[in-house]
PyMOL Python script that loads the backbone (N, CA, C, O; Angstrom):
from pymol import cmd

cmd.read_pdbstr("""\
ATOM      1  N   MET A   1       3.317  18.529  40.086  1.00  0.00           N
ATOM      2  CA  MET A   1       4.367  17.736  39.494  1.00  0.00           C
ATOM      3  C   MET A   1       5.594  18.620  39.267  1.00  0.00           C
ATOM      4  O   MET A   1       5.493  19.816  38.994  1.00  0.00           O
ATOM      5  N   SER A   2       6.711  18.000  39.386  1.00  0.00           N
ATOM      6  CA  SER A   2       7.946  18.751  39.154  1.00  0.00           C
ATOM      7  C   SER A   2       8.228  18.828  37.655  1.00  0.00           C
ATOM      8  O   SER A   2       7.615  18.119  36.858  1.00  0.00           O
ATOM      9  N   LEU A   3       9.131  19.671  37.300  1.00  0.00           N
ATOM     10  CA  LEU A   3       9.504  19.862  35.907  1.00  0.00           C
ATOM     11  C   LEU A   3      10.093  18.584  35.313  1.00  0.00           C
ATOM     12  O   LEU A   3       9.854  18.278  34.144  1.00  0.00           O
ATOM     13  N   LEU A   4      10.847  17.850  36.094  1.00  0.00           N
ATOM     14  CA  LEU A   4      11.440  16.601  35.621  1.00  0.00           C
ATOM     15  C   LEU A   4      10.358  15.560  35.308  1.00  0.00           C
ATOM     16  O   LEU A   4      10.459  14.852  34.306  1.00  0.00           O
ATOM     17  N   GLN A   5       9.345  15.461  36.137  1.00  0.00           N
ATOM     18  CA  GLN A   5       8.257  14.516  35.882  1.00  0.00           C
ATOM     19  C   GLN A   5       7.485  14.881  34.609  1.00  0.00           C
ATOM     20  O   GLN A   5       7.097  14.000  33.842  1.00  0.00           O
ATOM     21  N   TRP A   6       7.265  16.172  34.391  1.00  0.00           N
ATOM     22  CA  TRP A   6       6.611  16.614  33.166  1.00  0.00           C
ATOM     23  C   TRP A   6       7.459  16.270  31.939  1.00  0.00           C
ATOM     24  O   TRP A   6       6.928  15.850  30.911  1.00  0.00           O
ATOM     25  N   ALA A   7       8.740  16.443  32.047  1.00  0.00           N
ATOM     26  CA  ALA A   7       9.640  16.129  30.929  1.00  0.00           C
ATOM     27  C   ALA A   7       9.614  14.633  30.624  1.00  0.00           C
ATOM     28  O   ALA A   7       9.582  14.251  29.454  1.00  0.00           O
ATOM     29  N   VAL A   8       9.626  13.786  31.636  1.00  0.00           N
ATOM     30  CA  VAL A   8       9.578  12.335  31.434  1.00  0.00           C
ATOM     31  C   VAL A   8       8.235  11.933  30.815  1.00  0.00           C
ATOM     32  O   VAL A   8       8.202  11.109  29.902  1.00  0.00           O
ATOM     33  N   ALA A   9       7.146  12.500  31.296  1.00  0.00           N
ATOM     34  CA  ALA A   9       5.829  12.185  30.743  1.00  0.00           C
ATOM     35  C   ALA A   9       5.724  12.642  29.288  1.00  0.00           C
ATOM     36  O   ALA A   9       5.166  11.931  28.452  1.00  0.00           O
ATOM     37  N   GLY A  10       6.254  13.813  28.989  1.00  0.00           N
ATOM     38  CA  GLY A  10       6.239  14.312  27.612  1.00  0.00           C
ATOM     39  C   GLY A  10       7.080  13.444  26.690  1.00  0.00           C
ATOM     40  O   GLY A  10       6.665  13.149  25.569  1.00  0.00           O
ATOM     41  N   ALA A  11       8.248  13.036  27.142  1.00  0.00           N
ATOM     42  CA  ALA A  11       9.120  12.183  26.330  1.00  0.00           C
ATOM     43  C   ALA A  11       8.463  10.820  26.076  1.00  0.00           C
ATOM     44  O   ALA A  11       8.562  10.285  24.972  1.00  0.00           O
ATOM     45  N   ALA A  12       7.807  10.267  27.069  1.00  0.00           N
ATOM     46  CA  ALA A  12       7.123   8.980  26.900  1.00  0.00           C
ATOM     47  C   ALA A  12       5.971   9.118  25.910  1.00  0.00           C
ATOM     48  O   ALA A  12       5.788   8.249  25.057  1.00  0.00           O
ATOM     49  N   GLY A  13       5.204  10.175  26.006  1.00  0.00           N
ATOM     50  CA  GLY A  13       4.104  10.408  25.071  1.00  0.00           C
ATOM     51  C   GLY A  13       4.601  10.593  23.646  1.00  0.00           C
ATOM     52  O   GLY A  13       3.994  10.083  22.703  1.00  0.00           O
ATOM     53  N   TYR A  14       5.699  11.318  23.486  1.00  0.00           N
ATOM     54  CA  TYR A  14       6.267  11.523  22.159  1.00  0.00           C
ATOM     55  C   TYR A  14       6.774  10.209  21.578  1.00  0.00           C
ATOM     56  O   TYR A  14       6.598   9.959  20.386  1.00  0.00           O
ATOM     57  N   ALA A  15       7.400   9.365  22.394  1.00  0.00           N
ATOM     58  CA  ALA A  15       7.906   8.080  21.930  1.00  0.00           C
ATOM     59  C   ALA A  15       6.758   7.175  21.466  1.00  0.00           C
ATOM     60  O   ALA A  15       6.875   6.483  20.454  1.00  0.00           O
ATOM     61  N   ILE A  16       5.669   7.188  22.200  1.00  0.00           N
ATOM     62  CA  ILE A  16       4.498   6.396  21.812  1.00  0.00           C
ATOM     63  C   ILE A  16       3.908   6.924  20.509  1.00  0.00           C
ATOM     64  O   ILE A  16       3.545   6.142  19.630  1.00  0.00           O
ATOM     65  N   TYR A  17       3.812   8.228  20.383  1.00  0.00           N
ATOM     66  CA  TYR A  17       3.298   8.851  19.164  1.00  0.00           C
ATOM     67  C   TYR A  17       4.144   8.477  17.951  1.00  0.00           C
ATOM     68  O   TYR A  17       3.600   8.126  16.903  1.00  0.00           O
ATOM     69  N   ARG A  18       5.460   8.548  18.081  1.00  0.00           N
ATOM     70  CA  ARG A  18       6.361   8.207  16.974  1.00  0.00           C
ATOM     71  C   ARG A  18       6.237   6.728  16.591  1.00  0.00           C
ATOM     72  O   ARG A  18       6.264   6.392  15.407  1.00  0.00           O
ATOM     73  N   ALA A  19       6.103   5.856  17.570  1.00  0.00           N
ATOM     74  CA  ALA A  19       5.972   4.422  17.287  1.00  0.00           C
ATOM     75  C   ALA A  19       4.687   4.141  16.519  1.00  0.00           C
ATOM     76  O   ALA A  19       4.684   3.323  15.599  1.00  0.00           O
ATOM     77  N   VAL A  20       3.609   4.803  16.880  1.00  0.00           N
ATOM     78  CA  VAL A  20       2.333   4.616  16.190  1.00  0.00           C
ATOM     79  C   VAL A  20       2.418   5.157  14.761  1.00  0.00           C
ATOM     80  O   VAL A  20       1.932   4.510  13.834  1.00  0.00           O
ATOM     81  N   GLN A  21       3.020   6.321  14.568  1.00  0.00           N
ATOM     82  CA  GLN A  21       3.154   6.904  13.241  1.00  0.00           C
ATOM     83  C   GLN A  21       4.040   6.052  12.348  1.00  0.00           C
ATOM     84  O   GLN A  21       3.766   5.925  11.155  1.00  0.00           O
ATOM     85  N   LYS A  22       5.094   5.466  12.896  1.00  0.00           N
ATOM     86  CA  LYS A  22       5.991   4.616  12.121  1.00  0.00           C
ATOM     87  C   LYS A  22       5.256   3.367  11.648  1.00  0.00           C
ATOM     88  O   LYS A  22       5.445   2.937  10.510  1.00  0.00           O
ATOM     89  N   ASN A  23       4.427   2.782  12.495  1.00  0.00           N
ATOM     90  CA  ASN A  23       3.670   1.585  12.119  1.00  0.00           C
ATOM     91  C   ASN A  23       2.659   1.892  11.018  1.00  0.00           C
ATOM     92  O   ASN A  23       2.402   1.041  10.167  1.00  0.00           O
ATOM     93  N   LYS A  24       2.087   3.088  11.019  1.00  0.00           N
ATOM     94  CA  LYS A  24       1.112   3.459  10.004  1.00  0.00           C
ATOM     95  C   LYS A  24       1.772   3.596   8.636  1.00  0.00           C
ATOM     96  O   LYS A  24       1.183   3.200   7.630  1.00  0.00           O
ATOM     97  N   THR A  25       2.978   4.147   8.579  1.00  0.00           N
ATOM     98  CA  THR A  25       3.627   4.386   7.296  1.00  0.00           C
ATOM     99  C   THR A  25       4.278   3.138   6.724  1.00  0.00           C
ATOM    100  O   THR A  25       4.506   3.087   5.515  1.00  0.00           O
ATOM    101  N   GLU A  26       4.586   2.142   7.516  1.00  0.00           N
ATOM    102  CA  GLU A  26       5.263   0.953   7.023  1.00  0.00           C
ATOM    103  C   GLU A  26       4.325  -0.020   6.321  1.00  0.00           C
ATOM    104  O   GLU A  26       4.789  -0.853   5.542  1.00  0.00           O
ATOM    105  N   HIS A  27       3.037   0.056   6.568  1.00  0.00           N
ATOM    106  CA  HIS A  27       2.098  -0.902   6.009  1.00  0.00           C
ATOM    107  C   HIS A  27       1.418  -0.325   4.776  1.00  0.00           C
ATOM    108  O   HIS A  27       0.405   0.367   4.876  1.00  0.00           O
ATOM    109  N   ALA A  28       1.985  -0.618   3.615  1.00  0.00           N
ATOM    110  CA  ALA A  28       1.370  -0.224   2.354  1.00  0.00           C
ATOM    111  C   ALA A  28       0.394  -1.323   1.946  1.00  0.00           C
ATOM    112  O   ALA A  28       0.532  -2.463   2.392  1.00  0.00           O
ATOM    113  N   PRO A  29      -0.576  -1.006   1.117  1.00  0.00           N
ATOM    114  CA  PRO A  29      -1.491  -2.050   0.654  1.00  0.00           C
ATOM    115  C   PRO A  29      -0.743  -3.205   0.003  1.00  0.00           C
ATOM    116  O   PRO A  29       0.264  -2.985  -0.671  1.00  0.00           O
ATOM    117  N   ALA A  30      -1.213  -4.414   0.192  1.00  0.00           N
ATOM    118  CA  ALA A  30      -0.496  -5.612  -0.242  1.00  0.00           C
ATOM    119  C   ALA A  30      -0.347  -5.708  -1.750  1.00  0.00           C
ATOM    120  O   ALA A  30       0.652  -6.252  -2.221  1.00  0.00           O
ATOM    121  N   ALA A  31      -1.281  -5.212  -2.515  1.00  0.00           N
ATOM    122  CA  ALA A  31      -1.226  -5.379  -3.964  1.00  0.00           C
ATOM    123  C   ALA A  31      -0.242  -4.434  -4.634  1.00  0.00           C
ATOM    124  O   ALA A  31       0.194  -4.700  -5.754  1.00  0.00           O
ATOM    125  N   PHE A  32       0.113  -3.351  -3.985  1.00  0.00           N
ATOM    126  CA  PHE A  32       0.956  -2.345  -4.613  1.00  0.00           C
ATOM    127  C   PHE A  32       2.426  -2.744  -4.611  1.00  0.00           C
ATOM    128  O   PHE A  32       2.908  -3.330  -3.642  1.00  0.00           O
ATOM    129  N   ALA A  33       3.142  -2.431  -5.691  1.00  0.00           N
ATOM    130  CA  ALA A  33       4.578  -2.689  -5.786  1.00  0.00           C
ATOM    131  C   ALA A  33       5.330  -1.727  -4.874  1.00  0.00           C
ATOM    132  O   ALA A  33       4.788  -0.706  -4.451  1.00  0.00           O
ATOM    133  N   GLN A  34       6.587  -2.065  -4.575  1.00  0.00           N
ATOM    134  CA  GLN A  34       7.417  -1.173  -3.764  1.00  0.00           C
ATOM    135  C   GLN A  34       7.546   0.163  -4.473  1.00  0.00           C
ATOM    136  O   GLN A  34       7.813   0.208  -5.674  1.00  0.00           O
ATOM    137  N   GLY A  35       7.363   1.231  -3.752  1.00  0.00           N
ATOM    138  CA  GLY A  35       7.464   2.571  -4.309  1.00  0.00           C
ATOM    139  C   GLY A  35       6.185   3.081  -4.944  1.00  0.00           C
ATOM    140  O   GLY A  35       6.092   4.271  -5.247  1.00  0.00           O
ATOM    141  N   GLU A  36       5.217   2.243  -5.151  1.00  0.00           N
ATOM    142  CA  GLU A  36       3.939   2.661  -5.720  1.00  0.00           C
ATOM    143  C   GLU A  36       2.982   2.942  -4.568  1.00  0.00           C
ATOM    144  O   GLU A  36       2.692   2.055  -3.765  1.00  0.00           O
ATOM    145  N   GLU A  37       2.505   4.143  -4.492  1.00  0.00           N
ATOM    146  CA  GLU A  37       1.622   4.560  -3.408  1.00  0.00           C
ATOM    147  C   GLU A  37       0.213   4.778  -3.939  1.00  0.00           C
ATOM    148  O   GLU A  37       0.044   5.226  -5.073  1.00  0.00           O
ATOM    149  N   PRO A  38      -0.804   4.466  -3.131  1.00  0.00           N
ATOM    150  CA  PRO A  38      -2.174   4.687  -3.581  1.00  0.00           C
ATOM    151  C   PRO A  38      -2.511   6.168  -3.729  1.00  0.00           C
ATOM    152  O   PRO A  38      -3.355   6.524  -4.552  1.00  0.00           O
ATOM    153  N   GLY A  39      -1.865   7.043  -2.946  1.00  0.00           N
ATOM    154  CA  GLY A  39      -2.082   8.477  -3.056  1.00  0.00           C
ATOM    155  C   GLY A  39      -3.540   8.865  -2.946  1.00  0.00           C
ATOM    156  O   GLY A  39      -4.212   8.501  -1.981  1.00  0.00           O
ATOM    157  N   GLY A  40      -4.033   9.600  -3.927  1.00  0.00           N
ATOM    158  CA  GLY A  40      -5.421  10.032  -3.931  1.00  0.00           C
ATOM    159  C   GLY A  40      -6.350   8.999  -4.547  1.00  0.00           C
ATOM    160  O   GLY A  40      -7.506   9.306  -4.837  1.00  0.00           O
ATOM    161  N   ASN A  41      -5.880   7.815  -4.745  1.00  0.00           N
ATOM    162  CA  ASN A  41      -6.651   6.746  -5.369  1.00  0.00           C
ATOM    163  C   ASN A  41      -7.639   6.192  -4.341  1.00  0.00           C
ATOM    164  O   ASN A  41      -7.279   5.337  -3.532  1.00  0.00           O
ATOM    165  N   PHE A  42      -8.871   6.674  -4.371  1.00  0.00           N
ATOM    166  CA  PHE A  42      -9.838   6.301  -3.340  1.00  0.00           C
ATOM    167  C   PHE A  42     -10.246   4.841  -3.413  1.00  0.00           C
ATOM    168  O   PHE A  42     -10.646   4.264  -2.402  1.00  0.00           O
ATOM    169  N   SER A  43     -10.152   4.224  -4.603  1.00  0.00           N
ATOM    170  CA  SER A  43     -10.599   2.842  -4.737  1.00  0.00           C
ATOM    171  C   SER A  43      -9.483   1.833  -4.501  1.00  0.00           C
ATOM    172  O   SER A  43      -9.741   0.629  -4.506  1.00  0.00           O
ATOM    173  N   GLN A  44      -8.248   2.289  -4.294  1.00  0.00           N
ATOM    174  CA  GLN A  44      -7.106   1.437  -3.987  1.00  0.00           C
ATOM    175  C   GLN A  44      -6.845   0.405  -5.071  1.00  0.00           C
ATOM    176  O   GLN A  44      -6.626  -0.765  -4.759  1.00  0.00           O
ATOM    177  N   VAL A  45      -6.864   0.808  -6.337  1.00  0.00           N
ATOM    178  CA  VAL A  45      -6.584  -0.080  -7.462  1.00  0.00           C
ATOM    179  C   VAL A  45      -5.158   0.178  -7.915  1.00  0.00           C
ATOM    180  O   VAL A  45      -4.769   1.324  -8.138  1.00  0.00           O
ATOM    181  N   ARG A  46      -4.369  -0.904  -8.054  1.00  0.00           N
ATOM    182  CA  ARG A  46      -2.972  -0.755  -8.459  1.00  0.00           C
ATOM    183  C   ARG A  46      -2.868  -0.627  -9.971  1.00  0.00           C
ATOM    184  O   ARG A  46      -3.845  -0.846 -10.687  1.00  0.00           O
ATOM    185  N   SER A  47      -1.681  -0.272 -10.454  1.00  0.00           N
ATOM    186  CA  SER A  47      -1.420  -0.204 -11.885  1.00  0.00           C
ATOM    187  C   SER A  47      -1.477  -1.604 -12.485  1.00  0.00           C
ATOM    188  O   SER A  47      -1.147  -2.582 -11.815  1.00  0.00           O
ATOM    189  N   ALA A  48      -1.891  -1.701 -13.730  1.00  0.00           N
ATOM    190  CA  ALA A  48      -1.992  -3.003 -14.395  1.00  0.00           C
ATOM    191  C   ALA A  48      -0.619  -3.526 -14.774  1.00  0.00           C
ATOM    192  O   ALA A  48       0.315  -2.757 -15.002  1.00  0.00           O
ATOM    193  N   GLY A  49      -0.512  -4.845 -14.839  1.00  0.00           N
ATOM    194  CA  GLY A  49       0.711  -5.483 -15.296  1.00  0.00           C
ATOM    195  C   GLY A  49       1.581  -5.991 -14.166  1.00  0.00           C
ATOM    196  O   GLY A  49       1.338  -5.716 -12.991  1.00  0.00           O
ATOM    197  N   VAL A  50       2.597  -6.736 -14.550  1.00  0.00           N
ATOM    198  CA  VAL A  50       3.513  -7.343 -13.580  1.00  0.00           C
ATOM    199  C   VAL A  50       4.288  -6.282 -12.817  1.00  0.00           C
ATOM    200  O   VAL A  50       4.576  -6.462 -11.634  1.00  0.00           O
ATOM    201  N   GLU A  51       4.632  -5.171 -13.476  1.00  0.00           N
ATOM    202  CA  GLU A  51       5.415  -4.129 -12.810  1.00  0.00           C
ATOM    203  C   GLU A  51       4.647  -3.426 -11.693  1.00  0.00           C
ATOM    204  O   GLU A  51       5.262  -2.777 -10.846  1.00  0.00           O
ATOM    205  N   GLY A  52       3.335  -3.537 -11.672  1.00  0.00           N
ATOM    206  CA  GLY A  52       2.539  -2.946 -10.607  1.00  0.00           C
ATOM    207  C   GLY A  52       2.306  -3.870  -9.431  1.00  0.00           C
ATOM    208  O   GLY A  52       1.684  -3.471  -8.447  1.00  0.00           O
ATOM    209  N   MET A  53       2.797  -5.103  -9.515  1.00  0.00           N
ATOM    210  CA  MET A  53       2.579  -6.096  -8.459  1.00  0.00           C
ATOM    211  C   MET A  53       3.753  -6.135  -7.490  1.00  0.00           C
ATOM    212  O   MET A  53       4.892  -5.863  -7.868  1.00  0.00           O
ATOM    213  N   ARG A  54       3.466  -6.471  -6.253  1.00  0.00           N
ATOM    214  CA  ARG A  54       4.514  -6.597  -5.253  1.00  0.00           C
ATOM    215  C   ARG A  54       5.362  -7.844  -5.495  1.00  0.00           C
ATOM    216  O   ARG A  54       6.579  -7.798  -5.315  1.00  0.00           O
ATOM    217  N   SER A  55       4.749  -8.955  -5.897  1.00  0.00           N
ATOM    218  CA  SER A  55       5.493 -10.185  -6.166  1.00  0.00           C
ATOM    219  C   SER A  55       5.257 -10.596  -7.621  1.00  0.00           C
ATOM    220  O   SER A  55       4.166 -10.403  -8.158  1.00  0.00           O
ATOM    221  N   ASP A  56       6.271 -11.155  -8.243  1.00  0.00           N
ATOM    222  CA  ASP A  56       6.155 -11.574  -9.638  1.00  0.00           C
ATOM    223  C   ASP A  56       5.464 -12.931  -9.726  1.00  0.00           C
ATOM    224  O   ASP A  56       5.825 -13.854  -8.996  1.00  0.00           O
ATOM    225  N   PRO A  57       4.475 -13.062 -10.610  1.00  0.00           N
ATOM    226  CA  PRO A  57       3.829 -14.360 -10.785  1.00  0.00           C
ATOM    227  C   PRO A  57       4.752 -15.331 -11.524  1.00  0.00           C
ATOM    228  O   PRO A  57       5.616 -14.915 -12.294  1.00  0.00           O
ATOM    229  N   LYS A  58       4.560 -16.616 -11.282  1.00  0.00           N
ATOM    230  CA  LYS A  58       5.383 -17.639 -11.938  1.00  0.00           C
ATOM    231  C   LYS A  58       5.069 -17.709 -13.435  1.00  0.00           C
ATOM    232  O   LYS A  58       5.971 -17.890 -14.253  1.00  0.00           O
ATOM    233  N   ARG A  59       3.790 -17.566 -13.790  1.00  0.00           N
ATOM    234  CA  ARG A  59       3.360 -17.575 -15.182  1.00  0.00           C
ATOM    235  C   ARG A  59       2.580 -16.297 -15.460  1.00  0.00           C
ATOM    236  O   ARG A  59       1.791 -15.856 -14.624  1.00  0.00           O
ATOM    237  N   TRP A  60       2.794 -15.704 -16.620  1.00  0.00           N
ATOM    238  CA  TRP A  60       2.043 -14.507 -16.998  1.00  0.00           C
ATOM    239  C   TRP A  60       2.003 -14.456 -18.519  1.00  0.00           C
ATOM    240  O   TRP A  60       3.045 -14.322 -19.162  1.00  0.00           O
ATOM    241  N   ASP A  61       0.800 -14.561 -19.107  1.00  0.00           N
ATOM    242  CA  ASP A  61       0.690 -14.508 -20.562  1.00  0.00           C
ATOM    243  C   ASP A  61      -0.174 -13.319 -20.971  1.00  0.00           C
ATOM    244  O   ASP A  61      -0.586 -12.525 -20.125  1.00  0.00           O
ATOM    245  N   LYS A  62      -0.446 -13.199 -22.268  1.00  0.00           N
ATOM    246  CA  LYS A  62      -1.178 -12.015 -22.718  1.00  0.00           C
ATOM    247  C   LYS A  62      -2.645 -12.034 -22.290  1.00  0.00           C
ATOM    248  O   LYS A  62      -3.269 -10.976 -22.213  1.00  0.00           O
ATOM    249  N   ILE A  63      -3.208 -13.203 -22.013  1.00  0.00           N
ATOM    250  CA  ILE A  63      -4.579 -13.253 -21.486  1.00  0.00           C
ATOM    251  C   ILE A  63      -4.614 -12.731 -20.060  1.00  0.00           C
ATOM    252  O   ILE A  63      -5.525 -11.994 -19.682  1.00  0.00           O
ATOM    253  N   ASP A  64      -3.617 -13.117 -19.266  1.00  0.00           N
ATOM    254  CA  ASP A  64      -3.516 -12.575 -17.906  1.00  0.00           C
ATOM    255  C   ASP A  64      -3.359 -11.053 -17.947  1.00  0.00           C
ATOM    256  O   ASP A  64      -3.974 -10.335 -17.158  1.00  0.00           O
ATOM    257  N   GLN A  65      -2.530 -10.571 -18.877  1.00  0.00           N
ATOM    258  CA  GLN A  65      -2.310  -9.134 -19.007  1.00  0.00           C
ATOM    259  C   GLN A  65      -3.589  -8.411 -19.384  1.00  0.00           C
ATOM    260  O   GLN A  65      -3.906  -7.372 -18.805  1.00  0.00           O
ATOM    261  N   ALA A  66      -4.338  -8.953 -20.360  1.00  0.00           N
ATOM    262  CA  ALA A  66      -5.590  -8.321 -20.789  1.00  0.00           C
ATOM    263  C   ALA A  66      -6.614  -8.313 -19.666  1.00  0.00           C
ATOM    264  O   ALA A  66      -7.329  -7.329 -19.480  1.00  0.00           O
ATOM    265  N   SER A  67      -6.685  -9.396 -18.926  1.00  0.00           N
ATOM    266  CA  SER A  67      -7.615  -9.469 -17.801  1.00  0.00           C
ATOM    267  C   SER A  67      -7.238  -8.473 -16.712  1.00  0.00           C
ATOM    268  O   SER A  67      -8.106  -7.827 -16.125  1.00  0.00           O
ATOM    269  N   ASP A  68      -5.938  -8.350 -16.444  1.00  0.00           N
ATOM    270  CA  ASP A  68      -5.474  -7.422 -15.422  1.00  0.00           C
ATOM    271  C   ASP A  68      -5.724  -5.977 -15.842  1.00  0.00           C
ATOM    272  O   ASP A  68      -6.063  -5.140 -15.006  1.00  0.00           O
ATOM    273  N   GLU A  69      -5.561  -5.679 -17.125  1.00  0.00           N
ATOM    274  CA  GLU A  69      -5.796  -4.321 -17.620  1.00  0.00           C
ATOM    275  C   GLU A  69      -7.272  -3.948 -17.620  1.00  0.00           C
ATOM    276  O   GLU A  69      -7.603  -2.765 -17.541  1.00  0.00           O
ATOM    277  N   SER A  70      -8.166  -4.929 -17.707  1.00  0.00           N
ATOM    278  CA  SER A  70      -9.592  -4.627 -17.758  1.00  0.00           C
ATOM    279  C   SER A  70     -10.194  -4.417 -16.370  1.00  0.00           C
ATOM    280  O   SER A  70     -11.301  -3.890 -16.263  1.00  0.00           O
ATOM    281  N   PHE A  71      -9.497  -4.813 -15.308  1.00  0.00           N
ATOM    282  CA  PHE A  71     -10.034  -4.670 -13.953  1.00  0.00           C
ATOM    283  C   PHE A  71     -10.095  -3.206 -13.580  1.00  0.00           C
ATOM    284  O   PHE A  71      -9.138  -2.497 -13.893  1.00  0.00           O
ATOM    285  N   PRO A  72     -11.098  -2.702 -12.961  1.00  0.00           N
ATOM    286  CA  PRO A  72     -12.304  -3.255 -12.376  1.00  0.00           C
ATOM    287  C   PRO A  72     -13.527  -3.132 -13.280  1.00  0.00           C
ATOM    288  O   PRO A  72     -14.648  -3.022 -12.782  1.00  0.00           O
ATOM    289  N   ALA A  73     -13.336  -3.148 -14.587  1.00  0.00           N
ATOM    290  CA  ALA A  73     -14.461  -3.068 -15.504  1.00  0.00           C
ATOM    291  C   ALA A  73     -15.349  -4.306 -15.382  1.00  0.00           C
ATOM    292  O   ALA A  73     -14.890  -5.368 -14.960  1.00  0.00           O
ATOM    293  N   SER A  74     -16.601  -4.163 -15.748  1.00  0.00           N
ATOM    294  CA  SER A  74     -17.522  -5.288 -15.608  1.00  0.00           C
ATOM    295  C   SER A  74     -17.451  -6.237 -16.804  1.00  0.00           C
ATOM    296  O   SER A  74     -17.859  -7.393 -16.694  1.00  0.00           O
ATOM    297  N   ASP A  75     -16.941  -5.772 -17.938  1.00  0.00           N
ATOM    298  CA  ASP A  75     -16.862  -6.610 -19.133  1.00  0.00           C
ATOM    299  C   ASP A  75     -15.507  -7.305 -19.199  1.00  0.00           C
ATOM    300  O   ASP A  75     -14.488  -6.699 -18.868  1.00  0.00           O
ATOM    301  N   PRO A  76     -15.478  -8.581 -19.627  1.00  0.00           N
ATOM    302  CA  PRO A  76     -14.192  -9.272 -19.794  1.00  0.00           C
ATOM    303  C   PRO A  76     -13.448  -8.711 -21.008  1.00  0.00           C
ATOM    304  O   PRO A  76     -14.063  -8.091 -21.875  1.00  0.00           O
ATOM    305  N   PRO A  77     -12.149  -8.919 -21.077  1.00  0.00           N
ATOM    306  CA  PRO A  77     -11.403  -8.460 -22.245  1.00  0.00           C
ATOM    307  C   PRO A  77     -11.797  -9.233 -23.497  1.00  0.00           C
ATOM    308  O   PRO A  77     -12.345 -10.330 -23.390  1.00  0.00           O
ATOM    309  N   SER A  78     -11.537  -8.695 -24.663  1.00  0.00           N
ATOM    310  CA  SER A  78     -11.959  -9.313 -25.916  1.00  0.00           C
ATOM    311  C   SER A  78     -11.082 -10.474 -26.332  1.00  0.00           C
ATOM    312  O   SER A  78     -11.347 -11.098 -27.359  1.00  0.00           O
ATOM    313  N   THR A  79     -10.036 -10.788 -25.561  1.00  0.00           N
ATOM    314  CA  THR A  79      -9.144 -11.883 -25.932  1.00  0.00           C
ATOM    315  C   THR A  79      -9.643 -13.232 -25.475  1.00  0.00           C
ATOM    316  O   THR A  79      -8.984 -14.234 -25.749  1.00  0.00           O
ATOM    317  N   TYR A  80     -10.785 -13.317 -24.786  1.00  0.00           N
ATOM    318  CA  TYR A  80     -11.297 -14.608 -24.327  1.00  0.00           C
ATOM    319  C   TYR A  80     -12.015 -15.311 -25.427  1.00  0.00           C
ATOM    320  O   TYR A  80     -12.517 -16.418 -25.228  1.00  0.00           O
TER     321      TYR A  80
END
""", "prot")
cmd.dss("prot")
cmd.show_as("cartoon", "prot")
cmd.util.cbc("prot")
cmd.orient("prot")
């Protein structure tokens, strides 16, 4: 192969690599708010409360808040 063919093949491979890497970084977990990253969080649990959600709920009261703060515990919150 000539040097030009190697350069074209290398550029095509690099372009494919960059496209794949860009797609991986753009897809954050759905439950996480913008700017909130799972990081070393192996269980992928977001922060409690409305500020940790990607979309704001239409209704949110203190029972919803207590339930959200107790997740992933097995016991329900004491406000029920």
